[in-house]
C-alpha positions in Angstrom: 0.1 -0.1 0.0 3.2 2.4 1.1 4.7 1.5 -2.4 1.3 2.1 -4.3 0.7 5.7 -2.7 4.2 6.6 -3.1 3.8 6.1 -6.8 0.6 7.9 -6.8 2.4 10.9 -5.4 5.2 10.8 -7.8 2.7 10.6 -10.7 0.9 13.6 -9.6 4.4 15.4 -9.5 5.3 14.4 -12.6 1.7 15.5 -13.9 1.9 19.1 -12.1 5.9 19.7 -13.4 4.7 19.0 -17.1 2.2 21.6 -16.5 4.9 24.0 -15.3 4.5 24.3 -11.8 7.5 24.6 -9.7 8.6 22.4 -6.5 7.2 24.7 -3.9 3.5 24.7 -5.6 3.4 21.0 -5.7 4.6 20.6 -2.2 1.7 23.1 -0.6 -1.0 21.4 -3.0 0.0 18.1 -1.4 0.4 19.7 1.8 -3.2 21.1 1.7 -5.0 18.0 0.4 -3.0 15.1 2.3 -1.5 17.3 5.5 1.0 15.1 7.4 0.6 11.8 5.0 2.3 14.0 2.4 5.9 13.7 0.9 8.5 15.9 2.2 9.4 19.1 0.2 12.8 17.7 -0.1 11.2 14.1 -1.7 9.0 16.7 -3.8 11.8 18.8 -4.8 14.4 15.6 -5.5 11.7 14.3 -7.9 10.9 17.3 -9.8 14.7 17.7 -10.6 14.8 13.8 -11.8 12.0 15.0 -14.2 13.7 17.9 -15.1 16.6 15.9 -16.0 14.7 13.8 -18.4 13.3 10.9 -16.2 10.0 9.5 -17.2 9.8 6.4 -14.9 7.7 7.1 -11.5 9.0 3.7 -10.2 11.8 3.3 -7.7 14.9 2.2 -8.9 15.6 -1.2 -8.6 17.8 -2.2 -5.3 19.9 -5.7 -5.4 19.3 -8.0 -2.0 17.9 -6.9 1.0 18.2 -3.6 2.9 21.8 -2.8 3.7 22.2 -3.3 7.6 26.0 -2.1 8.1 27.1 1.5 9.3 30.0 2.6 7.4 31.1 6.3 6.3 29.2 6.2 3.3 25.9 5.2 4.7 26.6 7.9 7.6 27.1 10.6 4.9 23.8 9.4 3.0 21.7 9.8 6.2 23.3 12.8 7.1 22.8 14.6 3.6 19.3 13.6 3.8 18.8 15.4 7.1 20.6 18.2 5.9 18.3 19.0 3.2 15.2 18.3 5.2 15.6 18.9 9.0 11.9 17.3 9.7 12.3 14.2 7.9 11.4 11.2 9.2 12.3 7.8 9.5 10.2 6.5 6.9 11.2 9.1 4.3 15.0 8.3 5.3 14.5 4.9 4.4 12.6 5.7 1.3 15.6 7.8 0.1 18.4 5.2 1.1 19.1 1.4 0.9 19.3 1.5 4.5 17.1 -0.6 7.4 15.4 1.4 9.7 17.7 0.0 12.5 20.6 1.1 10.9 19.1 4.6 10.3 18.4 4.7 14.0 21.8 3.5 14.8 23.3 6.2 12.7 21.2 9.1 14.0 21.5 8.7 17.3 25.0 6.7 18.2 27.2 8.4 15.4 25.3 11.7 14.3 24.4 12.2 18.0 21.1 13.6 16.9 17.7 13.8 18.8 14.6 15.0 17.2 12.6 17.9 19.1 9.5 20.2 18.7 10.3 23.8 17.3 9.1 26.5 19.6 6.9 29.3 18.4 8.3 32.6 19.0 5.7 34.9 20.8 5.0 38.8 20.8 6.6 40.5 23.5 4.7 44.2 25.1 6.8 47.0 25.2 6.4 49.1 28.6 4.4 51.6 26.3 1.9 48.7 25.6 1.4 47.5 29.2 0.9 51.1 30.7 -1.7 51.8 28.0 -3.7 48.7 28.7 -3.5 49.1 32.6 -5.0 52.7 31.8 -7.9 51.2 29.6 -8.5 48.4 32.5 -9.0 51.0 35.1 -11.0 53.5 32.8 -13.3 50.5 32.2 -13.6 49.2 35.6 -14.6 53.2 36.9 -17.5 52.8 34.3 -18.7 49.5 35.3 -18.8 50.8 38.9 -20.6 54.1 38.4 -23.0 51.8 36.0 -22.9 53.4 33.0 -22.0 50.6 31.2 -22.2 46.4 31.1 -19.3 44.3 30.1 -22.0 42.8 27.4 -21.8 46.4 25.7 -17.9 46.3 25.4 -16.8 45.1 22.1 -13.5 44.0 21.1 -11.6 42.2 18.1 -8.2 40.7 16.6 -6.8 40.2 13.5 -5.0 37.2 12.1 -3.8 36.1 8.9 -5.2 32.8 7.5 -3.2 30.9 5.0 -4.8 28.9 2.3 -2.6 25.9 2.8 -2.8 24.2 6.9 0.3 23.5 8.5 -0.3 20.0 9.6 0.2 18.9 13.2 2.7 20.3 15.8 4.5 17.1 15.1 5.5 18.4 11.8 8.0 20.9 13.5 9.8 18.3 15.1 13.3 18.7 13.7 16.9 16.5 14.1 19.6 18.5 16.0 23.0 17.5 17.6 24.3 17.4 21.1 24.3 21.4 22.6 21.8 22.5 19.7 18.7 24.0 20.5 15.4 23.6 18.6 15.1 26.0 15.7 12.2 28.6 16.2 9.3 28.7 13.5 8.7 32.4 13.4 6.7 32.7 10.1 5.9 31.0 6.7 7.1 32.3 3.4 6.0 35.8 2.5 4.8 34.6 -0.7 2.2 32.1 0.4 -1.4 32.7 -0.5 -3.0 34.3 2.4 -6.0 36.7 3.7 -6.3 39.0 6.8 -9.4 38.3 8.9 -10.5 40.5 11.4 -13.0 39.2 14.2 -15.1 41.5 16.3 -17.2 39.9 19.5 -18.2 40.8 23.1 -19.1 38.2 25.7 -22.7 37.5 24.3 -21.2 36.2 21.0 -20.0 36.9 17.6 -20.3 40.3 16.4 -18.7 40.7 12.9 -16.5 38.7 10.5 -14.3 41.2 8.4 -12.3 40.1 5.2 -9.7 42.2 4.5 -9.9 43.7 1.0 -7.0 44.4 -1.3 -5.9 48.1 -0.4 -7.0 48.0 3.1 -5.2 48.7 6.2 -5.9 47.4 9.7 -5.9 50.9 11.9 -8.0 52.4 14.3 -10.2 53.8 11.8 -10.7 50.5 10.2 -11.8 48.9 13.7 -14.1 51.6 14.5 -15.9 51.9 11.1 -16.5 47.8 11.3 -17.9 48.3 14.8 -19.9 51.0 14.1 -21.9 49.4 11.1 -22.6 45.9 12.7 
């Protein structure tokens, strides 16, 4: 079943390449549909390069005998090369890209390359002193109005905005990356700036949703934009 799935993926990659698609476009399409079951970008790019160089077959190259189980310098370099091209590569992907057995791959990664896999951490936003001061002032002003009976909590409308990408990023495990001794997980800060996305603003209050606004081309998220959307809804 796994072999058949790989062949189907390669047929799709070949078809999309013939239609003029780049490796990153093909990878994004596969990721959007198959999520964590999709091939890695390194694998997609490798097959695109093969087709570009004239390859027509989508089958694996024939391998002689059983999987190689010995740990040699060449095998260590082969595994290291796969991981360097794609630090998020899995055992299954390394096994598919090399003639090595799973046990040999495990031995090379942990005993010779001294690598371990950890989840990349997201870098959060940090408020400035001015941001903190302004938030405290707003809270005190709202508390004063509440104590004077001039408004209720349900009258307060707030909102936030965020970029929504057309391509899903999959599970948290997809950010796991191989690192060596003394190294730290590489932070995942943002995606490519060229990925398709749309800015969405959501306005709500304690009793529920008020309004969802999809930012149009040329619009800017600012105070005037917030006020206009809140007043209209």
